[in-house]
C-alpha positions, 0 to 999 in steps of 0.5 A: 481454520479458513482465513480470508483477506479483504482489501483493494487487491488488484488495482494497478498500484504497486503498493496495493498489490505488495501489501496484500501479497505480503499479508497472504505470504505471511499468514500462509507460513502458519495457516494452510487455508488462506485466500484473498477475497476477490470482491469489488462492489459495482462502483469499485469495478467500474472505476478501476476497470471500465472508467480507467480506459475511457478517462484518458483522451490521450491515446498514449495514456490509453496504451500506457494503461493496457501495458501496465495492466498486462504486466500486473496481471502476470504477477497477480496470478501469484495471489490465491483468490476466491471466486470473483463476485460483486455480491456480499452474499456470495462472500458470506457463502464462502464460510470463512472463519476469519476475515482480515480487513486491510491493509490499504485505504479500505475505509476511505469511503470517498473512493468507492462509496460506503461499502459495508463489507469493509465495516463489519458486513460479514457477520458470519465471520470473525472480523479483524482489521490489520493496518486499515486506514481512512487515508486522506479523506473521511466522509462524516456523513457515514458516521453512524454506519461506520461506527455500527460497523467498526463495533462488529470487529473483534480486534482493531488495528490501523496504520496511521494516527489519523485513522486512530483518532477517527476510531477514537472519536467514533467508539472511544477506543484507541486501536493499536497502530501496526506497521503496514504488512509490506514490512512483514515479508522478505522481498529478496525472494520475490524480486524479478531481476529482469534484463532491463533492470540489469540495463540500468546503473547509477540511477535515481528511481522516480516513483511519483504521481506528480512533483512540484517544479521546485522538486523536479529542479532539485532532482535534476540538478542533483542527478547532473552533479552526480552523473546519474540518470532519472528513471521513472517507473509506473507513471510518466514523467516528461523530464526523466531520462527514461519512462517505464510504464509496464513494470509489474510489482516484482520487477518494481522490487528489483528497480528499488533494490538497484537504485542509487537514490529514490524519489517518491510521492507515495506511501509505499514508495516511502516504505520500500525506500526504507526496506531497501535502505535507500537514500530517499526524498519523499514529496509529502502531499495531502493524500499521503501526509497522515500515513507518511508522518505516522510511519516517520514517528514509528521509524524515528525520522524527524518530520522536519527533514522533509517539510524543510524548504531545503531539499535533500535525501534522507539516508535510511541505511541501517534504519530497518534494523532499528524498527525490527522490534516493531516489525516482530510486534506487528507480526505477533499482534496479527497472530494473536488477534487471529488466535483470540489471545488477549492483546493490546 
């Protein structure tokens, strides 16, 4: 059986890389011929590559971009990729038996425009969505095309309540909510415990695009009271003690593993805080709210803990054991979808 994974696989985003790596790793344990479809439409290619270079007016941001890209390209060599193309016809010529669409926000048409390849566009293959998401934005102007595409999938699953609601409104079907594929992998085998990871002890890991002034003050005060330093990775935070931009995904895992606390404003930052059983704080913004709250529902975290005015760290120790049945159920769903079993 020839299986292809179609997702946003090589942007400079740690979560995006780790979710596709996890899907690939999980499937290769059972199937011999699995690869990541190395496809981007032309808008996607421009926005993630050329545009990224020219959008920064600050030369230090440009340097950061190239450093980060270099770190990512080392780890991206671990992905088994098809030949690169921007043409759907080329992907069809790969003659894949099964195409797994997702995870990630592959159905968010406002990022790279509507691309039918993510909506049932590979008619010559069996198509399955695994933990796919509309993310934070849904363009209703594409309703008819999205509906037509969704109906072509043989099996549908999503990773958040909002995506489930949209699918239900379009085709009157409630897809299964499954866990993000990063829960399906044992990450201890892939951590890169570099010399600079070993350098830091007793630190709060900051993995966030942006935090409010109130949140920054909360973190800084907490760090001072507990004799901790703040180490930001992947994104520059002027208020942190250390900023490490050129951190590849596998080294990123080691920073999570060693952290005393984690502060994040991202979906996958939240996931890996749970996986590594950290005390963590998540800044819930509009871009991640639907996905994070759906995750909290699955792992039995009360929303109010993070939506409360009082800032605090959530202790996720032993939480991963409680969601093990959901992890196994998500694994079973994907295998059964591929094997044509009758599933719900």
